C-alpha positions in Angstrom: 52.9 82.0 -31.3 50.5 80.7 -33.9 47.3 78.8 -32.8 48.4 75.7 -34.8 51.7 73.9 -35.6 53.6 74.7 -38.8 52.5 71.4 -40.3 48.9 72.5 -40.1 49.6 75.8 -42.0 51.8 74.0 -44.5 49.0 71.6 -45.3 46.6 74.5 -45.8 49.0 76.3 -48.1 49.5 73.1 -50.1 45.7 72.8 -50.7 45.5 76.5 -51.6 48.4 76.3 -54.0 46.8 73.3 -55.8 43.7 75.5 -56.5 45.9 78.4 -57.5 47.7 76.2 -60.0 44.3 74.9 -61.3 43.3 78.6 -61.9 46.7 79.5 -63.4 47.4 82.1 -60.7 51.0 83.2 -60.1 50.2 84.8 -56.8 47.2 85.2 -54.4 46.5 88.4 -52.6 44.5 87.7 -49.4 42.7 90.6 -47.7 40.0 88.7 -45.8 41.2 88.5 -42.2 39.8 85.0 -41.7 41.8 83.8 -44.7 44.9 85.6 -43.5 44.5 83.8 -40.2 43.8 80.5 -41.8 46.9 80.5 -43.9 49.4 82.1 -41.5 47.9 82.4 -38.0 47.9 86.2 -38.1 45.5 87.5 -35.5 45.0 91.1 -34.6 42.2 93.7 -34.6 43.9 95.5 -37.4 41.5 94.8 -40.4 40.1 98.3 -40.3 43.2 99.4 -42.3 44.4 97.8 -45.5 46.5 94.7 -44.9 47.2 91.6 -46.9 48.9 88.2 -47.1 50.7 87.5 -50.4 50.8 83.8 -51.3 53.2 83.0 -54.2 52.5 79.8 -56.2 56.1 78.9 -55.6 56.8 76.8 -52.4 58.0 79.7 -50.2 56.6 81.4 -47.1 53.8 83.9 -47.6 54.4 87.6 -47.1 52.4 89.6 -44.6 52.0 93.3 -45.5 50.2 95.7 -43.2 50.5 98.9 -41.1 53.9 99.2 -39.5 52.6 99.3 -36.0 50.8 96.0 -36.6 54.0 94.1 -37.8 54.8 93.0 -34.2 51.4 91.2 -34.1 52.5 89.3 -37.2 55.8 88.4 -35.5 53.9 87.1 -32.4 51.0 85.3 -34.0 52.7 83.7 -37.1 55.8 81.8 -37.7 56.7 83.7 -40.9 60.4 84.7 -41.2 60.9 88.3 -40.2 61.9 89.3 -43.7 58.5 88.1 -44.9 56.7 90.6 -42.5 56.6 94.0 -44.1 55.0 97.1 -42.6 54.1 100.3 -44.5 54.7 103.8 -43.1 51.9 105.3 -41.1 51.5 108.2 -43.5 49.8 105.8 -45.8 46.9 105.5 -43.4 43.8 107.6 -44.5 46.0 109.5 -46.9 44.5 111.5 -49.7 47.7 111.3 -51.8 48.7 107.6 -51.6 47.3 104.2 -50.8 48.6 101.1 -49.0 47.8 99.0 -52.0 50.5 101.0 -53.9 52.9 99.7 -51.3 51.6 96.2 -51.8 52.0 96.6 -55.5 55.6 97.6 -55.1 56.2 94.4 -53.0 54.6 92.3 -55.8 56.7 94.0 -58.4 59.9 93.6 -56.5 59.2 89.8 -56.4 58.7 89.5 -60.1 54.9 89.7 -60.3 54.5 93.0 -62.2 53.1 91.1 -65.2 51.6 88.1 -63.4 48.1 86.8 -62.8 47.4 88.0 -59.3 44.2 86.6 -57.7 42.3 89.1 -55.5 39.3 88.6 -53.2 37.0 91.1 -55.1 33.8 90.5 -52.9 35.5 90.3 -49.5 34.4 92.7 -46.9 37.8 94.2 -46.6 38.7 94.6 -50.3 37.4 97.9 -51.7 37.0 99.3 -55.2 39.8 101.6 -54.3 42.1 98.7 -53.5 41.6 97.3 -57.0 42.0 100.7 -58.6 45.3 101.3 -56.9 46.6 97.8 -57.8 45.7 98.2 -61.5 47.2 101.7 -61.6 50.4 100.5 -60.0 50.7 97.3 -62.0 49.3 98.0 -65.4 50.9 94.9 -66.9 49.3 92.5 -64.4 46.0 90.6 -64.5 43.7 90.6 -61.5 41.3 87.6 -61.8 38.7 87.2 -59.0 39.7 84.6 -56.4 37.2 85.7 -53.8 36.2 82.3 -52.3 39.3 80.3 -53.3 40.6 80.0 -49.7 37.1 80.0 -48.2 36.3 76.8 -50.0 39.6 75.2 -48.9 38.8 76.0 -45.3 35.2 74.7 -45.6 36.5 71.2 -44.8 38.1 71.4 -41.3 41.1 69.5 -40.2 41.0 67.4 -37.0 42.9 70.1 -35.2 40.3 72.7 -36.2 37.5 70.4 -35.0 39.2 70.2 -31.6 39.1 74.0 -31.3 35.5 74.2 -32.5 34.5 71.7 -29.8 36.2 74.1 -27.3 34.1 76.9 -28.7 31.1 74.6 -28.2 31.9 74.2 -24.5 32.0 78.0 -24.2 28.7 78.3 -26.1 27.0 75.9 -23.7 27.9 78.2 -20.8 26.9 81.3 -22.8 23.5 80.0 -23.7 22.8 79.0 -20.1 23.7 82.6 -19.0 21.5 84.0 -21.8 18.4 82.0 -20.9 18.8 82.9 -17.2 19.2 86.6 -18.0 15.9 87.0 -19.9 13.4 88.0 -17.2 10.6 90.4 -17.0 12.0 93.9 -16.1 15.6 93.1 -17.0 16.9 95.5 -19.6 18.0 93.9 -22.9 21.3 95.7 -22.8 22.0 94.2 -19.3 21.3 90.7 -20.7 23.7 91.5 -23.6 26.4 92.5 -21.1 26.1 89.2 -19.2 26.2 87.2 -22.4 29.3 89.1 -23.7 31.0 88.5 -20.4 30.4 84.8 -20.7 31.6 84.7 -24.3 34.9 86.3 -23.5 35.6 84.7 -20.1 34.9 81.3 -21.6 35.4 78.3 -19.3 37.8 77.5 -16.5 39.8 75.4 -19.1 40.2 78.0 -21.8 39.1 81.6 -22.5 36.9 82.9 -25.3 37.3 85.5 -28.0 35.0 88.4 -29.0 32.9 86.7 -31.6 32.5 87.9 -35.2 28.9 88.9 -34.5 27.4 90.6 -31.4 24.7 88.7 -29.4 21.4 88.7 -31.3 18.7 89.3 -28.6 15.3 89.7 -30.4 12.5 90.3 -28.0 8.8 91.1 -28.5 8.0 92.3 -32.0 11.7 92.2 -32.8 11.5 88.4 -32.6 10.1 88.6 -36.1 13.2 90.4 -37.4 16.4 88.3 -37.7 19.0 91.0 -37.4 17.8 93.7 -35.0 20.0 94.8 -32.1 19.2 94.9 -28.4 17.9 98.0 -26.8 17.8 99.5 -23.3 14.1 98.5 -22.9 13.1 95.8 -20.4 11.9 92.4 -21.4 8.1 92.3 -21.2 5.7 89.6 -20.0 3.9 87.5 -22.6 6.6 87.9 -25.3 9.1 85.6 -26.9 12.8 86.4 -27.0 15.0 84.8 -29.7 18.7 84.3 -28.8 21.3 83.7 -31.6 24.7 83.4 -29.9 28.1 81.9 -30.4 31.1 80.6 -28.5 34.4 81.7 -30.1 37.8 80.1 -29.5 40.9 81.1 -31.4 38.6 82.8 -33.9 36.6 79.6 -34.5 32.9 79.8 -33.9 30.2 77.5 -32.7 26.7 79.0 -33.0 23.3 78.3 -31.5 19.8 79.7 -31.3 17.2 79.2 -28.6 13.9 81.0 -27.7 12.6 82.1 -24.3 8.9 82.9 -23.6 8.0 85.0 -20.6 4.6 83.9 -19.4 2.2 81.3 -20.8 3.0 80.7 -24.5 0.0 80.8 -26.9 -0.9 77.6 -28.7 0.5 79.0 -31.9 3.9 79.5 -30.3 3.9 76.0 -28.9 2.9 74.6 -32.2 5.6 76.4 -34.1 8.2 75.3 -31.5 7.2 71.7 -31.9 7.2 71.7 -35.7 10.6 73.5 -35.8 12.1 70.9 -33.5 10.6 68.2 -35.7 12.0 69.8 -38.8 15.4 70.1 -37.2 15.5 66.4 -36.6 14.3 65.7 -40.2 17.1 67.9 -41.6 19.8 66.3 -39.4 18.7 62.8 -40.3 19.7 63.7 -43.9 23.3 64.7 -42.9 26.1 62.3 -43.7 29.1 62.1 -46.0 27.9 62.1 -49.6 24.7 64.0 -48.8 23.8 67.0 -50.9 23.2 70.3 -49.1 19.9 71.0 -50.9 18.5 67.6 -49.7 19.0 68.6 -46.1 16.9 71.7 -46.6 14.3 69.7 -48.5 13.7 67.4 -45.6 13.1 70.5 -43.4 10.9 72.2 -46.0 8.7 69.1 -46.4 8.3 68.7 -42.6 7.2 72.2 -41.9 5.1 72.3 -45.1 2.9 69.5 -43.8 2.0 71.9 -40.9 1.4 74.8 -43.2 4.6 76.7 -42.7 7.0 78.2 -45.2 10.5 79.5 -44.7 11.8 81.4 -47.8 15.4 81.8 -46.6 18.2 79.3 -46.4 18.4 77.2 -43.2 22.2 77.0 -42.8 25.7 77.7 -43.9 29.3 76.6 -43.4 30.8 78.1 -40.3 34.3 78.2 -38.8 37.2 80.7 -38.4 36.1 84.3 -38.9 36.2 88.0 -37.9 33.5 90.7 -38.0 31.0 91.2 -39.4 29.8 87.6 -39.3 30.9 84.0 -38.7 29.9 82.3 -42.0 32.4 80.8 -44.4 30.4 82.2 -47.4 30.6 78.8 -49.2 28.1 75.9 -48.9 24.5 76.8 -47.9 21.6 74.6 -46.9 19.1 75.8 -49.5 17.4 74.7 -52.7 19.9 74.6 -55.6 23.0 74.1 -53.5 24.4 70.8 -54.7 27.5 70.9 -52.6 28.3 67.3 -51.5 29.0 67.0 -47.8 32.3 65.4 -46.7 33.5 64.6 -43.2 34.6 67.6 -41.1 32.5 70.1 -42.9 30.8 72.2 -40.2 27.4 73.9 -40.6 25.2 76.2 -38.5 21.7 74.8 -39.1 19.7 78.0 -38.4 16.0 77.5 -38.2 14.7 81.1 -37.7 10.9 81.3 -38.1 10.2 85.1 -38.3 6.5 85.7 -38.3 4.6 89.0 -38.3 5.3 90.7 -34.9 6.8 87.5 -33.3 9.2 84.7 -34.0 10.9 81.5 -32.9 14.5 80.3 -33.4 16.2 77.0 -32.9 19.6 76.2 -34.3 22.6 73.9 -33.9 26.2 73.7 -35.2 27.0 70.3 -36.5 30.0 68.4 -38.0 29.5 66.0 -40.9 30.7 62.5 -40.2 30.9 59.4 -42.5 27.6 58.0 -41.2 25.8 61.1 -40.0 26.6 64.1 -37.9 28.0 65.3 -34.6 26.2 68.1 -32.7 29.1 70.2 -31.3 27.2 71.7 -28.4 24.9 70.1 -26.0 21.9 72.2 -24.9 18.2 71.3 -24.6 16.2 71.8 -27.8 13.1 73.3 -26.2 11.1 76.5 -25.9 12.2 77.9 -22.5 9.2 79.1 -20.6 9.7 81.4 -17.6 
């Protein structure tokens, strides 16, 4: 059954169709698995093959189109009528003579959209150049305007029901981070710590289980603490090094993320100083958060704080976060950075990610927060400190 009641999905479709109408779209072709999930509830690890949700502007149920063997997942995880769940034959998969988007095009043509304006998610991870080529070849009379972030912006403001699930993800995250901090010890292999973290992410809490998150645990130790996106290795943690941990709890595909740093040994003064100014900058940034605030102003408060101490961070410090699938958990919409004039409204959720990646070492501290009328709510509760062991 879907993760949310039908009324929730209907409200999401209504908002999506309002934006479709504004852009003069007859139909929207969704291939981003997070957006497919958001609009229908569809949830399966099937995004490695072409699949889509067709959303007509008319007030009628969307159509799921995917590999035939995945159609039962659509039956189980959505409330779509069975005649709106269409599976293509398996000989479309990895074929050199035909493409699943030709099947999708036939579905669109059968429903009167052969000459329509069909919005497509051109920059989505799971929409390739071949997808667009096959659609254009099959439907030469149609237009294919880019609607890449249309649904992503709709889902940037969460419903109260989504916030409940993100709070559950936060409870999982609190347990995950506790396990992570405890697992970083001199002599323990990084991969063994990763295994313990992954177990905690998936087992969740006694009240509710977790999902495999959209991004693997980031365990950045030693010189890798200065690199934000390295992977763990089979090397042991060493004394007198920092280890940055960027992790998430995931519940019903909704994420709550957090970063903390562990130091094995006695931290040098420079590490302690950076930890303190980062925590101060976090507080300054959060103090700027409230309904009506502008994203770039939150970043400016952080930048001013660390600038007084002589530090500079050239990258953004946060982004909208919520429902997602690999390869990452960001909504790809609002960012906390200079120039982003997105106005915050209640129930926007952000990962405020303060990664200070220095030459050969680094420090990370982050929180996921919800925007409220008067300020913010930190979704997870975990000490904001440098953990020294």
